[in-house]
Structure formats: C-alpha cells, structure tokens
N, C-alpha and C positions, 0 to 999 in steps of 0.2 A: 504494500500500500504506500503510495507516494503522496505526501501532503503538499510538497512544494518542489518545483523543478526550476533550475536556472536556465535562462534563455541564451541562445547564441553561442559564442565562443567560451562561455563560462561553464559548460556542462561537465568539465573535469574538476571544477572547484568543489570544495566541501562547504556545506552550509551548516553552521552551528548556531542557529537562532531558535530559541525556544518558541514554540507555537502552542497556544492553548487548544486543547482538543474539545473541551466543553466549557460552557460558562460556569463560573463558580462565584460564591458569595465573597464579599470583600473581607479581608482579615481584620481582626480587632486591632485597634490602635493601642499600643502600650503607653500608659501615661508616664510622665517624668517622675522619677523617684529621688530627685535631688531637691535640696532646699538652698537656693542661691543666697539667701540672707544669712545662713549659718556661717560663723567664722571658722569652724572646724569641719572635717569630713571623716569618712570612714573608708579604709582601704582593706580589702579582704584578699589574702594570699593563700592559695591552696596548692598543695603538692599532690597531684593526682597520679 
C-alpha cells in the first residue's frame, strides 16, 4: 500500500515525512509546573 509517491526524477529518493492515517483527538496540554516568582527552585537528579 503506497500512501505517497514522489513525482518525476525524485522516484529514487526516500521520503521520511510522517503522515496521519486517521484523524485523532488533540493531546492534552500540560500546564506549567514552575513558579516564576519563587527565589529558589528544585533540581531532581536520578541515576537510573
């Protein structure tokens, strides 16, 4: 099954462009988790 073909002299080129196969709902927006007014912050370091 071919979704998209290149025209003309470009038929030997590879196309790596994601194409949606079906409509989907929009992803949820992640709210900011920082407080810009705070004089200090938190840094988490994990050795996985």
